[in-house]
C-alpha positions as CSV (number, residue, x, y, z in Angstrom):
1,X,42.4,227.1,75.2
2,X,39.2,227.9,77.2
3,X,39.5,229.9,80.4
4,X,39.0,228.1,83.7
5,X,35.8,230.1,84.1
6,X,34.5,228.8,80.7
7,X,35.5,225.2,81.6
8,X,33.7,225.4,85.0
9,X,30.6,226.8,83.3
10,X,30.7,224.1,80.7
11,X,30.9,221.4,83.3
12,X,28.0,223.0,85.2
13,X,26.0,222.8,82.0
14,X,26.8,219.1,81.5
15,X,25.9,218.3,85.1
16,X,22.6,220.1,84.7
17,X,21.8,218.0,81.6
18,X,22.7,214.8,83.4
19,X,20.6,215.6,86.4
20,X,17.6,216.4,84.2
21,X,17.9,213.7,81.5
22,X,19.6,210.8,83.3
23,X,17.8,210.2,86.6
24,X,18.8,206.5,86.7
25,X,22.4,207.2,86.1
26,X,22.8,210.3,88.2
27,X,22.1,208.5,91.4
28,X,25.4,206.7,90.8
29,X,27.3,209.5,89.1
30,X,26.9,211.8,92.1
31,X,28.8,209.3,94.3
32,X,32.0,210.0,92.5
33,X,34.7,212.6,93.4
34,X,34.2,215.9,91.8
35,X,36.6,215.7,88.8
36,X,35.4,212.2,87.9
37,X,31.8,213.2,88.3
38,X,32.2,216.2,86.0
39,X,34.0,214.2,83.4
40,X,31.3,211.5,83.2
41,X,28.7,214.2,83.0
42,X,30.5,215.7,80.0
43,X,30.5,212.2,78.4
44,X,26.8,211.8,79.1
45,X,25.9,215.3,77.8
46,X,27.6,214.4,74.5
47,X,25.9,211.0,74.3
48,X,22.5,212.7,75.1
49,X,23.1,215.1,72.2
50,X,23.8,212.3,69.8
51,X,20.8,210.2,71.0
52,X,18.5,213.2,70.7
53,X,19.5,213.6,67.0
54,X,18.6,210.0,66.4
55,X,15.3,210.2,68.3
56,X,14.3,213.5,66.8
57,X,11.7,214.3,64.1
58,X,14.1,215.6,61.4
59,X,14.3,213.9,58.0
60,X,16.7,211.0,57.8
61,X,19.3,212.7,55.7
62,X,19.4,215.7,58.0
63,X,19.9,213.4,61.0
64,X,22.8,211.8,59.2
65,X,24.3,215.2,58.4
66,X,24.1,216.3,62.0
67,X,25.7,213.0,63.2
68,X,28.5,213.5,60.8
69,X,29.0,217.0,62.2
70,X,29.2,215.6,65.7
71,X,31.8,213.1,64.5
72,X,33.9,216.0,63.0
73,X,33.6,217.9,66.3
74,X,34.6,214.7,68.2
75,X,37.6,214.2,66.0
76,X,38.7,217.7,66.8
77,X,38.3,217.0,70.6
78,X,40.1,213.7,70.4
79,X,43.1,215.2,68.5
80,X,43.1,218.3,70.7
81,X,43.6,220.5,67.6
82,X,41.6,223.3,66.1
83,X,38.4,224.9,67.3
84,X,35.2,223.3,68.4
85,X,32.9,224.6,65.6
86,X,32.5,221.3,63.8
87,X,29.1,220.6,65.2
88,X,27.6,223.9,64.1
89,X,27.2,225.3,67.6
90,X,30.5,227.3,67.6
91,X,33.6,227.2,69.7
92,X,31.7,228.2,72.8
93,X,29.8,225.0,72.9
94,X,29.8,223.9,76.6
95,X,29.5,220.2,75.9
96,X,32.5,220.1,73.7
97,X,34.5,222.4,76.0
98,X,33.8,220.1,78.9
99,X,34.5,217.0,76.8
100,X,37.8,218.4,75.6
101,X,38.9,219.0,79.2
102,X,37.8,215.5,80.2
103,X,40.0,214.1,77.4
104,X,42.9,216.2,78.7
105,X,42.5,214.9,82.3
106,X,41.6,211.3,81.7
107,X,42.9,208.6,79.2
108,X,39.5,208.3,77.4
109,X,39.8,205.8,74.6
110,X,39.8,207.3,71.2
111,X,37.2,206.0,68.8
112,X,34.8,204.8,71.6
113,X,32.4,207.8,71.3
114,X,32.6,207.4,67.5
115,X,31.1,203.9,68.0
116,X,28.2,205.5,69.8
117,X,27.6,207.8,66.8
118,X,27.7,204.8,64.5
119,X,25.2,203.0,66.7
120,X,22.8,205.9,66.4
121,X,23.4,205.9,62.6
122,X,22.1,202.3,62.7
123,X,18.9,203.7,64.4
124,X,18.5,206.4,61.8
125,X,18.9,203.9,59.0
126,X,16.2,201.8,60.6
127,X,18.3,198.6,61.0
128,X,16.6,195.6,62.5
129,X,18.3,192.4,63.8
130,X,17.7,188.9,62.6
131,X,19.9,187.2,65.3
132,X,20.8,188.2,68.8
133,X,24.5,188.4,67.9
134,X,23.6,191.3,65.5
135,X,21.8,193.1,68.3
136,X,24.9,192.7,70.5
137,X,26.9,194.6,68.0
138,X,24.4,197.5,68.3
139,X,24.4,197.3,72.1
140,X,28.2,197.4,72.2
141,X,28.2,200.5,70.1
142,X,25.6,202.6,71.9
143,X,26.3,201.3,75.5
144,X,29.4,199.1,75.8
145,X,31.5,201.9,74.3
146,X,30.2,204.3,76.9
147,X,31.1,201.8,79.6
148,X,34.7,201.7,78.3
149,X,34.9,205.5,78.3
150,X,33.6,205.6,81.9
151,X,36.1,203.0,82.9
152,X,38.9,205.4,81.9
153,X,37.4,207.9,84.4
154,X,36.8,205.5,87.2
155,X,39.5,204.7,89.7
156,X,41.0,201.2,89.7
157,X,41.9,199.4,92.9
158,X,45.5,200.2,93.9
159,X,46.0,197.3,96.2
160,X,45.8,194.7,93.4
161,X,47.1,194.4,89.9
162,X,44.2,195.0,87.6
163,X,44.0,193.5,84.1
164,X,42.8,196.5,82.1
165,X,41.8,194.4,79.1
166,X,39.6,192.3,81.4
167,X,38.2,195.5,83.0
168,X,37.3,196.9,79.5
169,X,35.6,193.6,78.6
170,X,33.5,193.7,81.8
171,X,32.6,197.4,81.3
172,X,31.5,196.5,77.8
173,X,29.4,193.6,79.0
174,X,27.8,195.7,81.6
175,X,26.9,198.3,79.0
176,X,25.2,195.5,76.9
177,X,23.2,194.5,80.0
178,X,22.0,198.1,80.5
179,X,21.0,198.4,76.9
180,X,19.1,195.2,76.9
181,X,17.1,196.5,79.9
182,X,16.4,199.7,78.0
183,X,15.1,197.7,75.1
184,X,12.7,195.7,77.2
185,X,11.6,198.8,79.1
186,X,10.8,200.7,75.8
187,X,9.6,197.8,73.7
188,X,6.1,199.2,73.1
189,X,7.2,202.8,72.8
190,X,9.8,201.8,70.2
191,X,7.2,199.7,68.3
192,X,4.9,202.6,68.1
193,X,7.7,204.6,66.6
194,X,8.4,201.9,64.1
195,X,11.5,200.5,65.8
196,X,12.1,196.9,66.7
197,X,15.3,195.9,68.5
198,X,14.4,192.4,69.6
199,X,15.8,189.8,67.2
200,X,13.4,188.5,64.5
201,X,14.4,184.9,65.3
202,X,13.1,185.4,68.9
203,X,9.9,187.1,67.7
204,X,9.3,184.0,65.5
205,X,10.2,181.6,68.3
206,X,7.4,183.0,70.4
207,X,4.8,183.5,67.7
208,X,5.0,187.3,67.4
209,X,6.2,187.3,63.8
210,X,5.3,185.3,60.8
211,X,8.1,183.1,59.5
212,X,8.5,185.0,56.2
213,X,7.8,188.5,57.5
214,X,10.5,191.1,57.0
215,X,8.9,194.1,58.7
216,X,8.3,193.2,62.3
217,X,6.9,196.4,63.8
218,X,3.2,196.0,62.8
219,X,3.1,192.4,63.8
220,X,4.9,193.1,67.1
221,X,2.7,196.0,68.0
222,X,-0.5,194.0,67.3
223,X,0.8,191.3,69.7
224,X,1.7,193.5,72.7
225,X,-1.8,193.7,74.2
226,X,-1.4,190.3,75.8
227,X,-0.9,186.6,75.1
228,X,1.4,184.0,76.3
229,X,3.9,184.7,73.5
230,X,4.5,188.2,74.6
231,X,5.0,187.2,78.2
232,X,7.3,184.4,77.2
233,X,9.4,186.6,74.9
234,X,9.9,189.3,77.6
235,X,10.8,186.6,80.2
236,X,13.3,185.0,77.8
237,X,15.0,188.3,77.0
238,X,15.1,189.3,80.7
239,X,16.8,186.1,81.6
240,X,19.3,186.8,78.8
241,X,20.0,190.3,80.2
242,X,20.6,188.7,83.7
243,X,23.5,186.8,82.3
244,X,25.1,189.9,80.9
245,X,24.6,191.6,84.3
246,X,26.1,188.7,86.2
247,X,29.3,188.9,84.1
248,X,29.5,192.7,83.9
249,X,29.1,193.3,87.6
250,X,32.5,191.7,88.1
251,X,33.8,195.1,87.1
252,X,33.1,196.4,90.6
253,X,35.8,194.1,92.1
254,X,38.4,195.9,90.0
255,X,37.4,199.5,91.0
256,X,38.2,201.6,93.9
257,X,35.6,202.1,96.6
258,X,33.8,205.1,95.3
259,X,33.9,204.1,91.7
260,X,32.6,200.6,92.6
261,X,29.7,202.2,94.6
262,X,28.9,204.4,91.6
263,X,28.7,201.4,89.3
264,X,26.7,199.4,91.9
265,X,24.2,202.2,92.1
266,X,23.8,202.7,88.4
267,X,23.7,199.1,87.5
268,X,21.7,198.2,90.6
269,X,18.8,200.5,89.6
270,X,18.7,198.9,86.2
271,X,18.8,195.4,87.7
272,X,15.9,196.2,89.9
273,X,14.1,197.6,86.8
274,X,14.8,194.4,84.9
275,X,13.4,192.3,87.8
276,X,10.3,194.5,87.8
277,X,9.9,193.9,84.1
278,X,10.5,190.1,84.5
279,X,8.0,189.9,87.4
280,X,5.1,191.0,85.1
281,X,6.1,190.6,81.4
282,X,2.7,191.3,80.1
283,X,2.4,194.6,81.9
284,X,6.0,195.5,80.8
285,X,5.1,194.9,77.2
286,X,2.1,197.2,77.5
287,X,3.6,200.2,79.2
288,X,6.9,201.7,80.2
289,X,8.0,200.5,83.6
290,X,9.9,202.8,86.0
291,X,11.1,202.8,89.6
292,X,10.0,205.5,92.1
293,X,12.7,208.0,93.2
294,X,12.7,206.7,96.8
295,X,13.6,203.2,95.5
296,X,16.5,204.6,93.4
297,X,17.8,206.5,96.4
298,X,17.7,203.4,98.5
299,X,19.8,201.5,95.9
300,X,22.3,204.3,95.9
301,X,22.6,204.3,99.7
302,X,23.1,200.5,99.8
303,X,25.7,200.9,97.1
304,X,27.7,203.3,99.3
305,X,27.5,200.7,102.1
306,X,28.8,198.0,99.8
307,X,25.5,196.2,99.2
308,X,24.1,195.3,95.8
309,X,20.9,196.6,94.2
């Protein structure tokens, strides 16, 4: 068992990681009560570590080895047994100390963070997606699973009987919406790094991929400098993401006031980002679109007052 001082220091570390690396999410996370905010920061810090392995420059086999080590450490945390040395950073690892405490204080679903690891393995293996349904599987793993973990930390409305299975489905769908927005935001950057997430069937539909091509990255990258096909593709995918947002935002009706405000802030920032992308698809395909800090703060304030993003 870690001391209270070690646990407090571990949470402080995770909050610092979240503030530094998750500007969009932190506007919403900081609206939560202390214990819930700290637990979600622990979850984020673990997710950030896993993502960084997938995005790093190490050889593929080394990445897979590190991901397996994170899975071993996660298994230790989820069972509450043994030390936390499985990820190679030793039992003093602040992320795993904080995550273990979060598991002890909240009913985090076992296996959900393991789905995240499997999603990042898909990245490392360089998987591409022929159909949208295949991409949804990836989105559910890397984002929907995080939504379900966060749901276990959020507070549900006490004045009404909440169907938890429905809440989990909505959290999952909201996660897919966020991930689709990420994919559109990073489409050029990902292509430069040899990654293409958009379904091949959609690339063919809008003339960005030859009918018999199996490696879409070069063709997509060559098409991103302009053209009606690029704009039509981004607009099509943005409209698809809107549908996932429309369903997923129903989650806020099931949460208590502060949890709902947190979700409205996080999702609201991403919805505004999505609309910024949709308003100029050609520009979005050519560079990474972002929102200024003052606009994110405005969304967070409106969320506290019960308004949407």
